[in-house]
All heavy atoms as an XYZ file, in Angstrom:
705
protein
N     -18.413    -89.987     62.325
C     -17.349    -90.959     62.311
C     -17.480    -91.884     63.516
O     -17.805    -91.429     64.598
C     -16.021    -90.232     62.367
C     -14.990    -90.948     61.585
S     -13.773    -89.787     60.997
C     -12.372    -90.625     61.521
N     -17.222    -93.167     63.337
C     -17.362    -94.094     64.453
C     -15.989    -94.430     65.032
O     -14.974    -94.315     64.369
C     -18.070    -95.361     63.997
O     -17.298    -96.003     63.015
N     -16.010    -94.874     66.276
C     -14.769    -95.258     66.956
C     -14.275    -96.572     66.389
O     -15.065    -97.412     65.943
C     -15.026    -95.384     68.447
N     -12.966    -96.788     66.399
C     -12.429    -98.057     65.907
C     -12.872    -99.203     66.809
O     -13.098    -99.017     68.002
C     -10.909    -97.866     65.952
C     -10.675    -96.731     66.890
C     -11.911    -95.885     66.850
N     -12.987   -100.378     66.225
C     -13.385   -101.563     66.984
C     -12.295   -101.901     67.985
O     -11.113   -101.740     67.698
C     -13.605   -102.735     66.036
N     -12.669   -102.348     69.175
C     -11.656   -102.712     70.170
C     -10.845   -103.905     69.682
O     -11.351   -104.788     68.990
C     -12.468   -103.057     71.413
C     -13.859   -103.271     70.952
C     -14.021   -102.535     69.658
N      -9.578   -103.939     70.059
C      -8.697   -105.044     69.675
C      -9.103   -106.292     70.428
O      -9.482   -106.243     71.594
C      -7.248   -104.687     69.991
N      -9.028   -107.420     69.751
C      -9.351   -108.690     70.394
C      -8.181   -109.134     71.251
O      -7.029   -108.982     70.857
C      -9.655   -109.761     69.350
C     -10.960   -109.536     68.648
C     -11.311   -110.714     67.793
C     -12.664   -110.481     67.155
N     -13.154   -111.658     66.517
N      -8.488   -109.693     72.396
C      -7.462   -110.205     73.284
C      -7.077   -111.592     72.804
O      -7.833   -112.546     72.935
C      -7.981   -110.252     74.727
C      -6.930   -110.712     75.706
O      -5.841   -111.135     75.325
N      -7.252   -110.610     76.989
N      -5.878   -111.712     72.269
C      -5.416   -112.989     71.718
C      -5.212   -114.027     72.798
O      -5.123   -115.213     72.518
C      -4.117   -112.780     70.944
N      -5.132   -113.591     74.066
C      -4.870   -114.528     75.157
C      -6.130   -114.946     75.887
O      -6.069   -115.704     76.836
C      -3.885   -113.899     76.147
C      -2.579   -113.549     75.508
N      -1.689   -114.506     75.077
C      -2.040   -112.354     75.189
C      -0.650   -113.904     74.538
N      -0.835   -112.594     74.589
N      -7.282   -114.440     75.479
C      -8.540   -114.798     76.137
C      -8.883   -116.252     75.834
O      -8.730   -116.716     74.718
C      -9.668   -113.899     75.663
N      -9.330   -116.951     76.851
C      -9.689   -118.359     76.706
C     -11.129   -118.523     77.137
O     -11.518   -118.040     78.200
C      -8.774   -119.252     77.584
C      -9.200   -120.704     77.491
C      -7.326   -119.087     77.178
N     -11.918   -119.174     76.309
C     -13.288   -119.472     76.715
C     -13.350   -120.942     77.101
O     -12.632   -121.769     76.555
C     -14.282   -119.193     75.574
O     -13.907   -119.978     74.452
C     -14.282   -117.720     75.222
N     -14.215   -121.253     78.026
C     -14.350   -122.618     78.517
C     -15.807   -123.014     78.404
O     -16.659   -122.392     79.026
C     -13.862   -122.699     79.959
C     -13.716   -124.102     80.438
N     -14.755   -124.790     81.004
C     -12.671   -124.945     80.420
C     -14.346   -126.002     81.332
N     -13.091   -126.123     80.992
N     -16.102   -124.040     77.629
C     -17.481   -124.441     77.376
C     -18.061   -125.285     78.494
O     -19.253   -125.461     78.567
C     -17.566   -125.199     76.061
N     -17.256   -125.839     79.373
C     -17.769   -126.678     80.442
C     -16.763   -127.738     80.803
O     -15.684   -127.813     80.234
N     -17.110   -128.601     81.757
C     -16.185   -129.607     82.235
C     -15.765   -130.617     81.170
O     -14.676   -131.126     81.212
C     -16.958   -130.302     83.347
C     -18.018   -129.337     83.733
C     -18.340   -128.557     82.507
N     -16.619   -130.896     80.242
C     -16.316   -131.853     79.174
C     -16.948   -131.337     77.898
O     -17.027   -130.149     77.686
C     -16.871   -133.251     79.541
C     -16.212   -133.874     80.747
C     -14.887   -134.547     80.455
O     -14.556   -134.780     79.281
O     -14.188   -134.859     81.423
N     -17.434   -132.229     77.075
C     -18.025   -131.841     75.791
C     -19.425   -131.271     75.975
O     -20.216   -131.787     76.751
C     -18.081   -133.052     74.874
N     -19.699   -130.191     75.238
C     -21.026   -129.598     75.267
C     -21.439   -129.226     73.855
O     -20.628   -129.190     72.949
C     -21.057   -128.317     76.123
O     -20.168   -127.368     75.547
C     -20.664   -128.582     77.563
N     -22.723   -128.913     73.702
C     -23.221   -128.407     72.421
C     -22.937   -129.307     71.237
O     -23.055   -130.521     71.322
N     -22.550   -128.679     70.112
C     -22.348   -129.435     68.875
C     -21.133   -130.346     68.942
O     -21.015   -131.264     68.151
C     -22.201   -128.492     67.672
O     -21.099   -127.616     67.911
C     -23.472   -127.694     67.438
N     -20.227   -130.090     69.889
C     -19.051   -130.952     70.017
C     -19.320   -132.153     70.917
O     -18.425   -132.958     71.148
C     -17.870   -130.157     70.582
O     -18.130   -129.786     71.921
N     -20.537   -132.280     71.422
C     -20.850   -133.337     72.376
C     -20.737   -134.712     71.731
O     -21.353   -134.983     70.714
C     -22.253   -133.138     72.954
C     -22.577   -134.083     74.091
S     -24.180   -133.771     74.833
C     -23.839   -132.273     75.738
N     -19.928   -135.554     72.333
C     -19.770   -136.946     71.920
C     -19.708   -137.775     73.193
O     -19.085   -137.377     74.174
C     -18.482   -137.166     71.125
C     -18.408   -136.407     69.818
C     -19.380   -136.998     68.792
N     -19.277   -136.352     67.503
C     -20.015   -135.333     67.095
N     -20.903   -134.811     67.901
N     -19.881   -134.832     65.901
N     -20.356   -138.924     73.192
C     -20.401   -139.760     74.388
C     -20.202   -141.216     74.017
O     -20.307   -141.593     72.851
C     -21.738   -139.580     75.096
N     -19.932   -141.985     75.041
C     -19.842   -143.446     74.923
C     -20.813   -144.042     75.934
O     -21.138   -143.407     76.933
C     -18.425   -143.916     75.246
C     -17.364   -143.387     74.301
C     -15.984   -143.858     74.732
N     -15.645   -143.315     76.039
C     -14.799   -142.314     76.241
N     -14.217   -141.731     75.222
N     -14.550   -141.895     77.460
N     -21.252   -145.262     75.681
C     -22.089   -145.955     76.656
C     -21.304   -146.027     77.963
O     -20.119   -146.353     77.968
C     -22.476   -147.361     76.151
C     -23.151   -148.163     77.254
C     -23.388   -147.247     74.939
N     -21.957   -145.673     79.058
C     -21.320   -145.673     80.369
C     -20.888   -144.297     80.829
O     -20.612   -144.094     82.011
N     -20.814   -143.324     79.910
C     -20.495   -141.946     80.304
C     -21.656   -141.376     81.113
O     -22.779   -141.867     81.059
C     -20.261   -141.058     79.086
C     -18.917   -141.295     78.423
O     -18.061   -141.981     79.025
O     -18.726   -140.802     77.301
N     -21.366   -140.306     81.822
C     -22.383   -139.627     82.612
C     -22.788   -138.346     81.897
O     -21.946   -137.632     81.362
C     -21.827   -139.288     83.989
C     -22.820   -138.598     84.891
C     -22.234   -138.316     86.262
O     -21.050   -137.983     86.369
O     -23.007   -138.423     87.231
N     -24.088   -138.071     81.882
C     -24.562   -136.791     81.367
C     -25.070   -135.987     82.558
O     -25.737   -136.531     83.439
C     -25.629   -136.946     80.262
C     -25.880   -135.603     79.594
C     -26.904   -137.548     80.779
C     -26.107   -135.675     78.125
N     -24.682   -134.718     82.601
C     -25.030   -133.846     83.716
C     -25.760   -132.637     83.160
O     -25.315   -132.036     82.181
C     -23.771   -133.401     84.486
C     -24.128   -132.460     85.625
C     -22.988   -134.601     84.994
N     -26.874   -132.292     83.784
C     -27.625   -131.101     83.400
C     -27.520   -130.134     84.568
O     -27.953   -130.439     85.680
C     -29.104   -131.407     83.088
C     -29.200   -132.364     81.910
C     -29.846   -130.133     82.748
C     -29.304   -133.774     82.293
N     -26.929   -128.987     84.314
C     -26.757   -127.963     85.351
C     -28.085   -127.262     85.601
O     -28.850   -127.029     84.674
C     -25.748   -126.918     84.896
C     -24.353   -127.437     84.765
C     -23.457   -126.323     84.283
N     -23.564   -126.192     82.837
C     -22.595   -126.492     81.993
N     -21.447   -126.911     82.436
N     -22.779   -126.359     80.705
N     -28.316   -126.889     86.852
C     -29.462   -126.045     87.174
C     -29.178   -124.642     86.659
O     -28.111   -124.095     86.905
N     -30.091   -124.066     85.904
C     -29.836   -122.771     85.289
C     -30.435   -121.601     86.059
O     -30.094   -120.461     85.784
C     -30.389   -122.745     83.854
O     -31.775   -123.069     83.899
C     -29.666   -123.733     82.973
N     -31.324   -121.886     87.009
C     -31.918   -120.821     87.814
C     -31.958   -121.263     89.272
O     -31.853   -122.457     89.565
C     -33.354   -120.487     87.357
O     -34.151   -121.667     87.451
C     -33.384   -119.969     85.940
N     -32.136   -120.311     90.145
C     -32.220   -120.617     91.570
C     -33.352   -121.605     91.830
O     -34.441   -121.463     91.293
C     -32.447   -119.335     92.360
N     -33.072   -122.597     92.633
C     -34.084   -123.583     92.975
C     -34.180   -124.758     92.019
O     -34.900   -125.706     92.276
N     -33.463   -124.695     90.915
C     -33.483   -125.795     89.959
C     -32.347   -126.752     90.303
O     -31.191   -126.349     90.396
C     -33.325   -125.290     88.507
C     -33.220   -126.456     87.540
C     -34.486   -124.395     88.140
N     -32.693   -127.998     90.520
C     -31.719   -129.009     90.890
C     -31.124   -129.626     89.637
O     -31.842   -129.937     88.686
C     -32.395   -130.103     91.749
C     -31.413   -131.177     92.118
C     -33.027   -129.499     92.979
N     -29.819   -129.791     89.635
C     -29.157   -130.440     88.510
C     -29.533   -131.917     88.479
O     -29.830   -132.524     89.512
C     -27.650   -130.278     88.640
N     -29.542   -132.478     87.293
C     -29.818   -133.911     87.111
C     -28.576   -134.573     86.538
O     -27.783   -133.938     85.868
C     -30.937   -134.123     86.095
C     -32.284   -133.675     86.511
C     -33.284   -133.940     85.409
N     -33.663   -135.346     85.405
C     -34.438   -135.918     84.491
N     -34.894   -135.202     83.481
N     -34.754   -137.182     84.560
N     -28.467   -135.862     86.769
C     -27.411   -136.618     86.119
C     -27.906   -138.027     85.864
O     -28.859   -138.491     86.483
C     -26.132   -136.632     86.968
C     -26.291   -137.428     88.240
O     -27.149   -137.068     89.070
O     -25.562   -138.412     88.418
N     -27.275   -138.661     84.895
C     -27.648   -140.018     84.553
C     -26.567   -140.689     83.739
O     -25.606   -140.042     83.290
N     -26.717   -141.977     83.554
C     -25.763   -142.770     82.784
C     -26.293   -142.972     81.371
O     -27.452   -143.325     81.181
C     -25.566   -144.132     83.445
C     -24.607   -145.023     82.693
C     -24.487   -146.402     83.307
O     -25.151   -146.685     84.323
O     -23.730   -147.220     82.754
N     -25.422   -142.761     80.402
C     -25.787   -143.018     79.009
C     -25.733   -144.529     78.801
O     -24.691   -145.153     78.972
C     -24.847   -142.269     78.054
C     -25.039   -140.767     78.260
C     -25.107   -142.684     76.603
C     -24.056   -139.901     77.524
N     -26.902   -145.110     78.472
C     -27.003   -146.563     78.346
C     -27.093   -147.018     76.895
O     -26.947   -148.209     76.610
C     -28.189   -147.131     79.166
C     -27.954   -146.902     80.660
C     -29.507   -146.526     78.730
N     -27.343   -146.078     75.969
C     -27.441   -146.450     74.555
C     -27.223   -145.216     73.693
O     -27.612   -144.109     74.066
C     -28.821   -147.044     74.277
O     -28.951   -147.387     72.917
N     -26.589   -145.443     72.541
C     -26.354   -144.375     71.568
C     -27.244   -144.597     70.358
O     -27.563   -145.731     70.010
C     -24.894   -144.368     71.117
C     -23.833   -144.227     72.196
C     -22.443   -144.367     71.593
C     -23.980   -142.906     72.916
N     -27.604   -143.517     69.688
C     -28.392   -143.607     68.466
C     -27.552   -143.337     67.224
O     -28.026   -143.530     66.111
C     -29.587   -142.642     68.530
C     -30.616   -143.083     69.519
N     -31.762   -143.749     69.157
C     -30.655   -142.990     70.880
C     -32.464   -144.031     70.236
N     -31.820   -143.578     71.291
N     -26.308   -142.865     67.429
C     -25.382   -142.587     66.328
C     -24.019   -143.167     66.664
O     -23.553   -143.038     67.798
C     -25.250   -141.075     66.091
C     -26.550   -140.402     65.790
N     -27.158   -140.497     64.561
C     -27.363   -139.641     66.557
C     -28.293   -139.813     64.588
N     -28.451   -139.296     65.793
N     -23.366   -143.769     65.680
C     -22.071   -144.392     65.913
C     -20.997   -143.401     66.337
O     -20.056   -143.769     67.036
C     -21.603   -145.145     64.669
C     -22.377   -146.409     64.419
C     -21.822   -147.187     63.236
O     -21.087   -146.661     62.414
N     -22.178   -148.449     63.163
N     -21.123   -142.133     65.944
C     -20.099   -141.157     66.308
C     -20.280   -140.606     67.728
O     -19.508   -139.774     68.179
C     -20.048   -140.003     65.302
C     -21.300   -139.131     65.310
O     -22.286   -139.457     66.018
O     -21.298   -138.116     64.596
N     -21.305   -141.069     68.446
C     -21.515   -140.640     69.825
C     -22.246   -139.330     69.978
O     -22.343   -138.788     71.077
N     -22.799   -138.813     68.884
C     -23.547   -137.552     68.968
C     -24.962   -137.821     69.488
O     -25.454   -138.939     69.426
C     -23.587   -136.878     67.597
O     -24.236   -137.696     66.654
N     -25.615   -136.785     70.030
C     -26.974   -136.950     70.566
C     -27.972   -137.357     69.492
O     -27.708   -137.128     68.318
C     -27.292   -135.548     71.093
C     -25.978   -134.872     71.264
C     -25.089   -135.454     70.220
N     -29.114   -137.901     69.902
C     -29.636   -138.061     71.264
C     -29.092   -139.329     71.926
O     -28.473   -140.174     71.272
C     -31.139   -138.176     71.045
C     -31.258   -138.885     69.733
C     -30.112   -138.339     68.906
N     -29.380   -139.448     73.235
C     -28.908   -140.582     74.029
C     -30.075   -141.186     74.804
O     -31.011   -140.485     75.172
C     -27.866   -140.125     75.056
C     -26.723   -139.347     74.465
C     -26.512   -138.025     74.809
C     -25.851   -139.934     73.551
C     -25.458   -137.301     74.272
C     -24.806   -139.224     72.998
C     -24.611   -137.909     73.368
O     -23.584   -137.200     72.821
N     -29.970   -142.489     75.074
C     -30.856   -143.120     76.047
C     -30.140   -143.006     77.384
O     -28.992   -143.450     77.523
C     -31.110   -144.589     75.703
C     -31.985   -144.748     74.468
O     -32.850   -143.889     74.236
O     -31.800   -145.736     73.739
N     -30.799   -142.383     78.355
C     -30.171   -142.080     79.642
C     -30.960   -142.723     80.770
O     -32.183   -142.617     80.819
C     -30.106   -140.550     79.868
C     -29.539   -140.220     81.245
C     -29.290   -139.887     78.773
N     -30.238   -143.394     81.685
C     -30.848   -143.910     82.921
C     -30.579   -142.848     83.985
O     -29.430   -142.617     84.371
C     -30.241   -145.232     83.356
C     -30.862   -145.744     84.671
C     -30.311   -147.091     85.124
N     -30.622   -148.109     84.142
C     -29.703   -148.789     83.442
N     -28.425   -148.562     83.610
N     -30.069   -149.707     82.574
N     -31.638   -142.179     84.439
C     -31.504   -141.077     85.376
C     -31.236   -141.578     86.782
O     -31.885   -142.513     87.256
C     -32.748   -140.198     85.338
C     -32.947   -139.608     83.988
C     -33.864   -139.976     83.052
C     -32.151   -138.581     83.381
N     -33.705   -139.224     81.907
C     -32.652   -138.357     82.081
C     -31.064   -137.814     83.806
C     -32.116   -137.413     81.212
C     -30.523   -136.866     82.944
C     -31.043   -136.673     81.670
N     -30.275   -140.960     87.453
C     -29.857   -141.378     88.791
C     -30.975   -141.235     89.816
O     -31.078   -142.035     90.745
C     -28.636   -140.572     89.238
N     -31.829   -140.234     89.662
C     -32.841   -139.951     90.676
C     -33.930   -141.015     90.779
O     -34.477   -141.247     91.850
C     -33.481   -138.588     90.433
C     -34.262   -138.541     89.134
C     -34.322   -137.158     88.520
O     -33.419   -136.363     88.749
O     -35.299   -136.904     87.792
N     -34.262   -141.673     89.636
C     -35.364   -142.639     89.704
C     -35.128   -143.914     88.889
O     -35.971   -144.797     88.884
C     -36.681   -141.994     89.279
C     -36.642   -141.433     87.867
O     -35.688   -141.719     87.122
O     -37.584   -140.697     87.500
N     -34.003   -144.003     88.184
C     -33.694   -145.214     87.436
C     -34.422   -145.357     86.110
O     -34.224   -146.339     85.397
N     -35.282   -144.371     85.774
C     -35.999   -144.452     84.501
C     -35.041   -144.210     83.347
O     -34.101   -143.439     83.459
C     -37.124   -143.424     84.441
C     -38.268   -143.720     85.360
C     -39.448   -142.785     85.208
N     -39.051   -141.417     84.897
C     -39.631   -140.681     83.936
N     -40.611   -141.169     83.220
N     -39.227   -139.449     83.715
N     -35.322   -144.863     82.212
C     -34.547   -144.657     80.993
C     -35.403   -143.864     80.016
O     -36.548   -144.249     79.742
C     -34.110   -146.002     80.369
C     -33.396   -145.774     79.044
C     -33.220   -146.773     81.331
N     -34.862   -142.748     79.533
C     -35.583   -141.912     78.578
C     -34.660   -141.516     77.439
O     -33.443   -141.529     77.577
C     -36.134   -140.625     79.242
O     -35.041   -139.837     79.715
C     -37.079   -140.945     80.379
N     -35.271   -141.142     76.317
C     -34.539   -140.577     75.188
C     -34.283   -139.121     75.525
O     -35.213   -138.377     75.850
C     -35.360   -140.695     73.912
C     -34.751   -140.092     72.650
C     -33.468   -140.825     72.275
C     -35.752   -140.152     71.509
N     -33.023   -138.693     75.448
C     -32.672   -137.337     75.866
C     -31.908   -136.611     74.765
O     -30.923   -137.116     74.238
C     -31.827   -137.391     77.145
C     -31.410   -136.027     77.628
C     -32.341   -135.109     78.079
C     -30.073   -135.654     77.617
C     -31.964   -133.849     78.504
C     -29.690   -134.393     78.046
C     -30.635   -133.497     78.490
O     -30.261   -132.254     78.906
N     -32.395   -135.428     74.428
C     -31.737   -134.519     73.493
C     -31.112   -133.407     74.328
O     -31.835   -132.540     74.819
C     -32.750   -133.922     72.505
C     -33.305   -134.913     71.532
C     -34.360   -135.742     71.887
C     -32.780   -135.012     70.247
C     -34.882   -136.654     70.984
C     -33.301   -135.922     69.338
C     -34.352   -136.748     69.709
N     -29.790   -133.401     74.532
C     -29.159   -132.414     75.418
C     -29.324   -130.984     74.934
O     -29.231   -130.700     73.745
C     -27.681   -132.800     75.406
C     -27.632   -134.175     74.841
C     -28.829   -134.330     73.970
N     -29.531   -130.087     75.886
C     -29.578   -128.657     75.608
C     -28.259   -128.016     76.003
O     -27.307   -128.700     76.388
N     -28.199   -126.688     75.964
C     -26.954   -125.985     76.266
C     -26.538   -126.067     77.735
O     -25.399   -125.751     78.072
C     -27.257   -124.538     75.874
C     -28.731   -124.429     75.935
C     -29.267   -125.785     75.564
N     -27.437   -126.527     78.603
C     -27.117   -126.654     80.021
C     -26.587   -128.045     80.381
O     -26.352   -128.347     81.541
C     -28.348   -126.337     80.862
C     -29.551   -127.209     80.501
O     -29.549   -127.816     79.411
O     -30.506   -127.264     81.298
N     -26.353   -128.898     79.373
C     -25.899   -130.264     79.612
C     -24.461   -130.454     79.153
O     -23.995   -129.796     78.232
C     -26.802   -131.251     78.874
N     -23.781   -131.373     79.816
C     -22.448   -131.762     79.375
C     -22.220   -133.234     79.675
O     -22.903   -133.823     80.514
C     -21.354   -130.884     79.984
C     -21.209   -130.996     81.488
C     -20.334   -131.920     82.053
C     -21.924   -130.168     82.329
C     -20.182   -132.011     83.425
C     -21.781   -130.246     83.704
C     -20.899   -131.171     84.245
O     -20.762   -131.263     85.592
N     -21.249   -133.831     78.976
C     -20.900   -135.233     79.148
C     -19.646   -135.316     79.997
O     -18.670   -134.606     79.757
C     -20.644   -135.917     77.783
C     -20.067   -137.316     77.969
C     -21.923   -135.980     76.978
N     -19.683   -136.178     80.990
C     -18.500   -136.468     81.800
C     -18.050   -137.873     81.411
O     -18.748   -138.843     81.668
C     -18.829   -136.404     83.281
C     -17.592   -136.551     84.149
C     -17.883   -136.400     85.610
N     -18.672   -135.203     85.866
C     -19.399   -135.019     86.958
N     -19.458   -135.942     87.884
N     -20.090   -133.914     87.123
N     -16.891   -137.948     80.757
C     -16.366   -139.236     80.326
C     -15.789   -139.956     81.535
O     -14.905   -139.433     82.204
C     -15.298   -139.059     79.251
C     -15.813   -138.374     78.026
N     -16.700   -138.982     77.159
C     -15.597   -137.140     77.538
C     -16.981   -138.145     76.182
N     -16.339   -137.014     76.392
N     -16.311   -141.131     81.812
C     -15.868   -141.912     82.957
C     -14.921   -142.997     82.483
O     -15.157   -143.641     81.465
C     -17.070   -142.522     83.674
C     -18.108   -141.500     84.158
C     -19.273   -142.216     84.812
C     -17.478   -140.518     85.123
N     -13.865   -143.198     83.247
C     -12.842   -144.182     82.887
C     -12.886   -145.295     83.907
O     -12.938   -145.046     85.105
C     -11.437   -143.534     82.889
C     -10.390   -144.547     82.515
C     -11.418   -142.343     81.950
N     -12.844   -146.537     83.428
C     -12.770   -147.672     84.348
C     -11.538   -148.480     84.013
O     -11.087   -148.530     82.880
C     -14.019   -148.548     84.256
O     -14.176   -149.048     82.960
N     -10.958   -149.100     85.033
C      -9.713   -149.863     84.838
C      -8.508   -148.951     84.845
O      -8.611   -147.741     84.883
N      -7.316   -149.526     84.823
C      -6.094   -148.756     84.759
C      -5.857   -147.877     85.973
O      -5.220   -146.836     85.877
N      -6.414   -148.267     87.123
C      -6.184   -147.510     88.332
C      -7.157   -146.368     88.552
O      -7.102   -145.702     89.576
N      -8.041   -146.105     87.630
C      -9.027   -145.053     87.797
C     -10.294   -145.640     88.390
O     -10.710   -146.729     88.018
C      -9.366   -144.388     86.448
C      -8.218   -143.650     85.868
N      -7.311   -144.237     85.026
C      -7.830   -142.375     86.022
C      -6.417   -143.346     84.684
N      -6.692   -142.208     85.282
N     -10.904   -144.917     89.261
C     -12.149   -145.358     89.872
C     -13.303   -144.738     89.120
O     -13.335   -143.542     88.895
C     -12.206   -144.937     91.362
C     -13.533   -145.349     91.968
C     -11.046   -145.542     92.116
N     -14.242   -145.554     88.721
C     -15.416   -145.070     88.014
C     -16.345   -144.375     88.996
O     -16.746   -144.963     89.987
C     -16.103   -146.239     87.344
C     -17.286   -145.818     86.512
C     -17.948   -147.051     85.909
N     -19.243   -146.644     85.445
C     -19.606   -146.712     84.189
N     -18.776   -147.168     83.290
N     -20.805   -146.340     83.814
N     -16.669   -143.136     88.704
C     -17.549   -142.369     89.592
C     -18.985   -142.821     89.421
O     -19.466   -143.004     88.335
C     -17.428   -140.879     89.266
N     -19.702   -142.980     90.493
C     -21.139   -143.315     90.503
C     -21.661   -143.225     91.870
O     -21.328   -143.639     92.824
C     -21.408   -144.691     89.974
C     -22.011   -144.790     88.585
C     -22.645   -143.635     88.059
N     -24.018   -143.777     87.716
C     -24.762   -142.763     87.417
N     -24.323   -141.559     87.470
N     -25.985   -142.903     87.085
C-alpha cells in the first residue's frame, strides 16, 4: 500500500521572474531584455529590443546589446526576461 499524496498548499505562490518569461514573454520596441547569469562567473547580459518579428510581441527579437551595441536576432531561453520600460508620465526610462 502506498502513502497518500501530500496535500497541495493552496497559498503557495510561484514567481517566474521580474517580468514576463518563457511562453508568456511579450515585449514592445524599447523594452529591455535581461539574461541572468546561471552559473558562477557568468555575467548577465542586457539589451534593448529594437524590432519585433511578431505583432503580438512574442519572440524572437532584434536586440541591441548594451555591452557592444551590436544588433542580433535573439531567441530568449529560460534565463531571460523582459523588463517593460515606461517613458513619460513622470517615469524615468532606465538605461
